[in-house]
N, C-alpha and C positions, 0 to 999 in steps of 0.2 A: 395567805400572803400578809406579812406584817406591814404596817404603815411606817414609812421612814420618818425619822425625826425631822421636823420642818427646819429646825435650827442647825442641823448638822449636814445639810445637803450641800454638795459642791456643784459648781456650774456644769461640770461634765456628767454629773449624776442625774441631772434634771431630765425628765421625759420631754419629748417634743411638744406635747400638749398638756394643758392643765386639766386634771381630773379631780373635781371637788370631792368626789366620793372617796378618793384615796387620802386626802389631806384633812378635810374639815372635821371628821369624827374625832381625831386626836386634839385638834384645837378646841372644839366644843367641850370635850372632856376636861381639858385644862381650865377653861373658863368656868365650867360648873364646879370643879374641884376647888378652885380658889375663890368661888363666889363673886366673880368679877361683875356679874349682872345683878347682884343683890345690894340693896341699900337698907339701912335701918334708921328710922327717925331718932333712935336713941344712941347712934354712933357718935364718936367724938367729932368735933369740928362744927363750925357754923354751917347750917344748910345752905346749899346753893342750887338754884333751879333756873332753867331757861324756859319761858313759855314758847312753845312751838306754834308758829302761825298756822292757820287753817290750810288745807290742801288747795292746790291750784284748780279752779273750776274749769279752766280751758283744757286741762290735761296736756298742754304743750310745755314740756320741760325745757329749760334754757339755762345758760350759764349762771344766772342769778340764783337758781335753786342750788346749784353746786356751791356757790359762794356762801349762801345762807347756811347750808349744812356744815360747811367747813368752818365757818366762824363759830357756830354752836359747839362743834367738836373742840376747837382750839380753846375757846373760853372755858369749857368744862374741864379739859385737861389741865389748863393753867390753874384754875381754882382748886382742883384736886391736889396738884403738887404743892399748893400753898396751905393745905391742911383742911380745906372745906369738905363737908360731907356732901358729895355729889353723886348723881346718877343721871346719865343721858341716854 
């Protein structure tokens, strides 16, 4: 069975449940082919990094954790769009 293109799916073509095994391999291949997870200190642009705080010792996740990760993601994407050499 071939994996359908994630970008060409129509609402009526979607299965009733999400099966990561059907979708994720194609997305991972695209990320690896485009080197989306790779960074080089020699790449163009000023380096941009965010220091990630240590993990929560109580192991009780709350909305603050989601906000923290969202802010890190938004700031990294913003700086990447402005030409910084980023990886998060």
